[in-house]
C-alpha positions in Angstrom: -0.2 37.9 33.2 0.5 34.9 31.2 -1.3 34.2 28.3 -3.7 31.2 28.4 -3.1 28.8 25.7 -5.8 27.0 24.1 -4.8 23.1 23.8 -7.5 22.6 21.1 -5.8 25.2 18.7 -2.5 23.0 18.7 -4.4 20.3 16.8 -6.1 22.8 14.7 -3.4 23.8 12.2 -3.4 23.3 8.7 -0.6 21.8 6.2 -0.3 20.7 3.0 -0.3 16.8 1.9 0.3 15.3 -1.7 -2.3 12.9 -2.7 -3.1 10.6 -5.5 -6.3 11.0 -7.7 -6.8 8.3 -10.1 -9.3 8.2 -13.3 -10.2 5.7 -15.7 -8.8 6.3 -19.5 -10.5 5.1 -22.7 -8.1 5.3 -25.4 -8.9 4.2 -29.0 -6.5 1.6 -30.7 -4.3 4.3 -32.3 -4.1 6.1 -28.9 -3.5 2.7 -27.1 -0.4 1.9 -29.4 1.0 5.6 -28.7 0.8 4.9 -25.2 2.5 1.5 -25.5 5.3 3.1 -27.2 6.0 5.6 -24.5 5.5 2.4 -22.1 8.4 0.7 -24.1 10.3 4.2 -24.1 10.2 4.5 -20.2 11.4 0.8 -19.6 14.1 1.1 -22.2 15.3 4.3 -20.7 15.2 2.9 -17.2 17.2 0.0 -18.3 19.7 1.7 -20.3 20.3 4.1 -17.1 20.4 1.3 -14.8 23.1 -0.6 -16.9 25.4 2.5 -16.9 24.9 2.9 -13.3 25.9 -0.6 -12.7 29.0 -0.1 -14.9 30.0 3.2 -12.9 29.8 1.3 -9.6 31.9 -1.5 -10.9 34.9 0.9 -12.2 34.4 3.2 -9.2 35.1 6.4 -11.0 32.0 8.3 -10.0 28.6 8.6 -11.5 27.9 9.7 -15.0 25.9 13.2 -15.1 22.1 12.7 -15.7 22.3 15.1 -19.0 24.8 12.7 -20.4 22.8 9.7 -19.9 19.8 11.1 -21.4 22.0 12.3 -24.6 23.2 8.7 -24.7 19.7 7.0 -24.1 18.2 9.3 -26.9 21.0 8.4 -29.7 20.3 4.5 -28.7 16.6 5.0 -29.3 16.9 6.9 -32.5 19.4 4.1 -33.8 16.3 1.8 -33.1 13.9 4.1 -34.7 11.8 4.1 -31.7 9.4 7.3 -31.5 10.0 8.9 -27.9 8.9 11.8 -26.1 11.9 13.6 -24.1 9.9 14.3 -21.2 9.1 10.7 -20.4 12.8 9.8 -20.8 14.0 12.3 -18.5 11.3 11.2 -15.9 12.3 7.7 -16.3 16.2 8.5 -15.6 15.4 10.8 -12.8 12.9 8.3 -11.1 16.0 5.6 -11.4 18.4 8.1 -9.9 16.1 8.7 -6.8 15.6 5.2 -6.3 19.1 4.3 -6.1 19.5 7.3 -3.9 16.9 5.7 -1.5 18.8 2.3 -1.7 22.0 3.7 -0.7 20.4 5.7 2.2 18.9 2.7 3.8 20.1 -0.9 2.2 18.4 -2.8 4.8 14.8 -1.7 4.0 15.4 -1.5 0.1 16.6 -3.8 -2.6 18.8 -2.8 -5.5 16.5 -1.7 -8.5 15.9 -4.2 -11.1 15.7 -4.0 -15.0 12.2 -3.7 -16.1 10.6 -6.1 -18.6 8.3 -4.5 -21.2 6.4 -7.5 -22.2 4.5 -7.3 -18.9 0.8 -6.2 -19.2 1.2 -3.7 -16.3 3.4 -0.7 -17.5 3.7 2.8 -16.7 5.5 6.1 -17.5 5.6 9.4 -15.5 5.0 12.7 -17.4 5.6 16.5 -16.5 2.5 18.7 -16.1 3.3 20.6 -19.1 1.2 20.1 -22.5 -1.7 18.7 -20.7 -5.4 19.7 -20.5 -8.1 18.4 -18.3 -11.6 18.8 -19.6 -14.8 17.0 -18.5 -14.8 14.4 -21.3 -11.3 14.2 -22.5 -7.8 14.2 -21.1 -5.2 16.0 -23.5 -1.6 14.5 -23.5 0.9 13.7 -26.0 -1.2 15.6 -28.5 -4.0 13.0 -28.1 -7.7 13.6 -26.8 -8.4 10.3 -24.9 -11.7 9.8 -23.1 -12.0 9.3 -19.8 -14.1 9.3 -16.4 -13.5 12.4 -14.6 -15.7 11.6 -11.7 -14.1 14.0 -8.9 -12.4 17.5 -9.1 -9.0 18.0 -8.6 -8.3 20.0 -5.6 -5.4 21.9 -7.5 -2.9 21.7 -10.4 -1.3 18.4 -10.6 2.3 18.2 -9.8 3.2 15.0 -11.3 1.3 12.5 -13.6 1.5 9.0 -14.3 -0.1 7.1 -17.0 -0.4 3.3 -16.1 -1.9 0.1 -17.6 -2.8 -2.4 -14.9 -2.8 -6.2 -15.0 -6.3 -6.4 -16.6 -5.4 -4.1 -19.5 -7.4 -1.1 -18.3 -5.8 2.5 -18.7 -5.6 4.8 -15.7 -4.1 8.5 -15.2 -3.0 9.2 -11.7 -2.4 12.9 -10.7 -0.2 14.0 -7.5 -1.6 17.1 -6.4 -1.1 19.2 -3.1 -4.3 19.4 -0.8 -4.8 21.1 2.7 -5.7 18.5 5.7 -9.2 18.5 6.7 -10.7 19.0 10.1 -13.1 16.4 11.8 -15.0 17.1 14.7 -13.4 15.7 17.9 -15.6 12.6 19.2 -13.9 12.1 22.5 -13.8 8.4 21.8 -10.9 6.2 21.4 -10.5 2.7 19.8 -8.2 -0.4 20.0 -8.1 -2.5 16.8 -7.0 -6.0 16.5 -6.5 -7.1 12.8 -7.2 -10.5 12.0 -7.4 -13.0 8.9 -11.3 -13.0 8.8 -12.2 -9.6 10.6 -11.2 -6.6 12.3 -12.1 -6.2 15.7 -12.9 -2.9 17.5 -13.0 -1.9 21.3 -13.7 1.6 22.4 -13.3 3.4 25.6 -17.1 3.9 25.6 -17.3 0.1 26.1 -18.5 -0.5 22.4 -17.0 -3.8 20.9 -17.6 -5.0 17.6 -16.3 -6.8 14.7 -16.2 -5.9 10.9 -15.8 -8.8 8.6 -13.6 -8.6 5.4 -15.7 -9.6 2.6 -15.5 -13.2 1.6 -13.5 -13.9 -1.7 -13.7 -17.6 -1.8 -15.7 -17.6 -5.0 -12.8 -15.7 -6.6 -10.5 -18.2 -5.4 -12.3 -21.2 -7.1 -12.0 -19.3 -10.5 -8.4 -18.4 -9.8 -7.1 -21.9 -9.1 -9.2 -23.4 -12.1 -7.4 -21.0 -14.6 -3.9 -21.4 -12.6 -4.3 -25.2 -13.2 -4.9 -24.7 -16.9 -2.1 -22.3 -17.1 0.5 -24.1 -15.2 0.0 -27.0 -17.9 0.3 -24.8 -20.7 3.5 -23.0 -19.2 4.9 -26.5 -18.4 4.5 -27.4 -22.2 5.8 -23.9 -23.0 2.8 -23.0 -24.7 2.4 -19.2 -25.8 -0.5 -19.4 -28.0 -3.6 -16.9 -28.1 -5.6 -19.2 -25.8 -2.8 -19.1 -23.1 -2.6 -15.3 -23.1 -6.6 -15.0 -23.1 -6.3 -17.3 -19.9 -3.7 -15.1 -18.4 -5.9 -12.3 -19.1 -8.6 -13.7 -17.3 -6.4 -14.5 -14.4 -5.3 -10.8 -14.3 -9.0 -9.7 -14.1 -9.7 -12.0 -11.1 -6.6 -10.4 -9.3 -7.9 -6.9 -10.2 -11.4 -7.6 -8.9 -10.1 -8.9 -5.7 -7.8 -6.2 -5.2 -10.6 -3.4 -5.7 -12.8 -5.3 -3.6 -10.2 -5.3 -0.7 -9.0 -1.6 -1.2 -12.9 -0.5 -1.2 -13.3 -2.2 2.1 -10.1 -0.5 3.6 -10.7 2.9 2.2 -14.4 2.9 3.9 -13.1 1.2 7.0 -10.2 3.6 7.5 -12.3 6.6 6.7 -15.0 5.6 9.1 -12.4 5.1 11.9 -10.8 8.5 11.4 -14.2 10.2 11.4 -15.6 8.0 14.6 -12.4 8.3 16.8 -9.7 10.9 18.1 -7.1 8.1 19.0 -6.3 4.7 17.2 -4.3 2.4 18.6 -3.0 -0.6 16.4 -0.7 -3.5 16.5 2.8 -2.9 14.8 3.1 -6.1 13.1 6.0 -7.3 11.0 4.1 -9.1 8.0 7.3 -10.2 6.5 8.3 -12.4 9.4 4.7 -13.5 10.0 4.7 -15.1 6.3 7.9 -16.6 6.8 7.0 -18.0 10.2 5.9 -21.4 11.7 2.4 -21.2 10.9 2.3 -22.4 7.4 -1.5 -22.9 7.2 -1.9 -19.0 7.8 0.8 -17.8 5.3 -1.5 -17.6 2.2 -4.3 -15.9 4.5 -1.9 -13.4 5.8 -0.5 -12.3 2.7 -3.8 -12.0 0.9 -5.5 -10.0 3.6 -3.2 -7.0 2.9 -3.0 -5.6 6.5 -0.3 -3.1 5.2 -2.7 -1.6 2.9 -5.1 -1.0 5.5 -2.6 0.5 7.9 -1.0 2.7 5.5 -4.4 4.1 4.6 -5.2 4.6 8.2 -1.8 6.5 8.6 -2.2 9.0 5.9 -5.7 9.7 7.0 -5.0 10.3 10.6 -2.2 12.8 9.6 -4.7 14.4 7.0 -7.6 15.0 9.5 -5.3 15.5 12.7 -6.1 12.3 14.4 -3.7 10.7 16.7 -2.5 7.1 15.5 -0.6 4.8 17.7 1.1 1.4 16.7 2.1 -0.9 19.7 4.1 -4.1 20.3 1.5 -6.9 19.9 3.4 -9.0 22.3 0.8 -10.7 24.7 -2.3 -8.8 23.4 -3.9 -12.1 22.3 -2.9 -14.0 25.3 -3.7 -11.6 28.0 -7.2 -11.7 29.9 -8.7 -8.3 29.8 -10.7 -9.1 32.9 -8.2 -10.1 35.3 -4.8 -9.5 33.6 -3.5 -13.0 33.4 -1.3 -13.9 30.7 -1.3 -17.3 29.2 -1.3 -19.4 25.9 -3.8 -21.5 27.2 -6.3 -19.0 27.6 -6.7 -19.5 23.7 -6.9 -23.0 22.9 -9.4 -22.1 20.1 -8.5 -19.4 17.4 -12.0 -17.7 17.9 -12.5 -18.2 21.5 -10.9 -16.5 24.7 -11.3 -18.6 27.7 -9.2 -17.4 31.0 -7.8 -20.3 32.9 -7.7 -18.0 35.8 -10.8 -16.1 36.3 -12.9 -18.4 33.8 -13.7 -14.9 31.6 -14.9 -16.1 28.2 -15.5 -13.9 25.2 -14.6 -13.7 21.4 -11.0 -13.8 21.2 -10.4 -10.9 18.6 -12.6 -8.7 20.8 -10.5 -9.5 24.0 -7.4 -8.6 22.2 -8.8 -5.2 20.9 -9.6 -4.6 24.5 -6.0 -5.0 25.7 -4.7 -3.0 22.7 -7.1 -0.1 23.8 -5.9 -0.4 27.4 -2.1 -1.0 26.4 -0.7 2.1 28.2 -2.2 0.8 31.4 -0.9 -2.8 31.5 2.2 -2.7 29.2 4.5 -0.9 31.7 3.8 -3.5 34.4 4.3 -6.5 32.0 7.5 -5.0 30.8 8.7 -4.7 34.5 8.0 -8.4 35.1 9.6 -9.4 31.8 13.1 -7.4 32.6 13.0 -9.0 36.1 12.6 -12.7 34.4 14.7 -12.1 31.6 17.4 -9.5 32.4 19.4 -10.0 28.8 16.4 -9.7 26.4 14.2 -6.8 25.8 10.5 -6.9 25.3 10.6 -3.9 23.1 
């Protein structure tokens, strides 16, 4: 007799994922200076190695071995009397090598690596997990005890460590750790999601529809443009005074604040989606094409809303918690009437309101689009058949 297979067990397997855990560091002046030295070593090592690789490509005589590149960089740094840690140098050279390999594998999606600039505020270096200690109040690295905010436990020993100074001047340590995926209870609920400039629209198979508004950031825009106006005047005069640097730092802090608000919204929204729904259907948007498109007044809003960040969080959380994520072709999702199936541009004369010219159905345009996305499987095949009949030389996919 054949053994009966439990289908639910197929989705209950555990596997390992690599996740990043980020903590704030509080170095004193001496420690900050030592970290700055290693930031500089990291950028210089990258630049020396990249310069050698470019020469290798020009002469077409094969690549110089990594060990020889590391020896060459060490001698260069010693001549310049730069204090360096060999681990920082090694990781910088190997990261460049990996970046080049990725570029040569897929040149269409990746650009050739560029030289790094050491005068930028945002800097980082990578470090091996050797010679470090993780304490409740201090993080030990490079023979320094740096104060930090250890707000959550690491699930396992870190595989990779990145020390980073961000645009607002604050220091962070990022640990890459292995973690088993977690299981959330199955809810039996599916959702279609429509991403918009001002909100995210949800529609579920249990006839629940709602909007989630992205937090307004207009007040930060006013501050930003005020500082930007002053900075542009100073840079036009080629001013590099202390006041110019202070203004730049203020602007960087606004950037960081806005980024933190959006990231917090995306993390909370994506986690709630993964907890509440078993299957998530979302549009596969080409953000680059949208920004370069004809709708000029929406370019800034599209780039600022950072849809890619939200989608990437949904992706890794869905994978981590064994939920299904489907990305669909967005064609006609905003023009189709969910009530009668009629597709026409005239159905959406106003951005916020959908009004079908065929059946007179009227509702919020984003909710209507979310419903179409949820039921995409039921109408997309019919629409594709119609499209193929009308346009035999073109493809809808």
